[in-house]
N, C-alpha and C positions, 0 to 999 in steps of 0.2 A: 496535489500541488499546494504549497503554502505561500502566503504573501508576506513579504518581509520588508523591514526598514533597516538599513545599515547606517552606522555612524561614519564620521569622516575617516576613522581608522580602518573601516571595512568590516568591523565586527557587527554581529547582529545586535540590534537594539530592540526590535519588536518582531514577533512572529504571530500571524493570525491565519485562521482557516478561510477567511473571507477577505476580499480586497478592502483596503482602507485608504483614505486620502493621502497619507504620508508615505505609503509604500514606495520602495525603490526597486523592487524586483520580486522574483519568485524562486523557490527552490523545491526540489522533490521532497515529499513528506518523509520518505524513509532514508534520506541522505544522512551521513554521519553528523554533519553540522546541525541539522534539525534535531536529530535524536539527542545530541549532546545538549542543545539548548533546552529541550524539554526536561531532560534528566537533571539538569542543574538549576532549573527554575524552582523558586520557592512558592510559586503560585500553583495551588492544587489544580485549578482549571487548566493551566497550561500543561501540567503533567498528564492530566487526563487526555488532552488533545494529542499529546505525543504518544500515549499508549494506543489511542484509537488509530492513529496513522500507522504505527508499527503493526497493529492487529490486522489491518487491511492487507499489508504486505505479507504477514505470516500466513494468512488464509491462502494466498496464492502459493507460497512455498509449500505448505502442507498439501494442497491440492496436487501440485506437481510431484511431490514426494510419493503420495499415494499412487499416482499414475505410474511412476517408475517401479514401485514395488509390485504393482499388478503386472506391468509389462515383463518384469524379470521372473514372474512366477513365485515371488516370495509370499504374496497373499493373493487371494481371489477376491474379486469384486463382491461376490456373495458372502464373503467372510465379514463384511462390514455390516453394521446395523442397518435395518431398512431405512431409517430416517437419513442416515449418511448416504446411502445409495441414491435416495430420491434427490437429495441436495446436490450431489456430484453430477447426477444425470442432468438435472436442470441447468447447472452451470455449463456443462459440456454442450448442451443444446443451445444455450444462449451464445456461447462462444462461436459455435458453428454458424448461427444466424448472423453474427456480427462479422464473419469472415475470418475467424481464427485469431491467432495472436497478432498478426500484422495489423488488424483493425484496432487493436488495443494499444498500439504504439503510436506516438506522435512523430512528427518529422525529425525531432532530435533524438529519437529512439529511447526516450524516457518513458517507463510504464506510467500510464494514467491511473489515478485512483478512481474507483467508482463513485 
């Protein structure tokens, strides 16, 4: 989740990873508007924040992709390097403890960033 300030025209004026006094709302970190803001920013720090936000979402995409490939028999879990197996197993166990995907979704069905 990103904290934003919009101008009178509704356009983004400021985007931050943490709440700030002038904020007027929030947007999901991976939404097109946020990614566009970061990509067009001349501030290197803001570009890095944008990359971090999209990296978190890409981790989930890749994790799901690996699961699909394993489920369809395209690859075997044991084909993955041991370090990758450990990390995937740890994430699966954490998800199971949290109650699966439903526990990771908020009331508005927006995925939460860790």
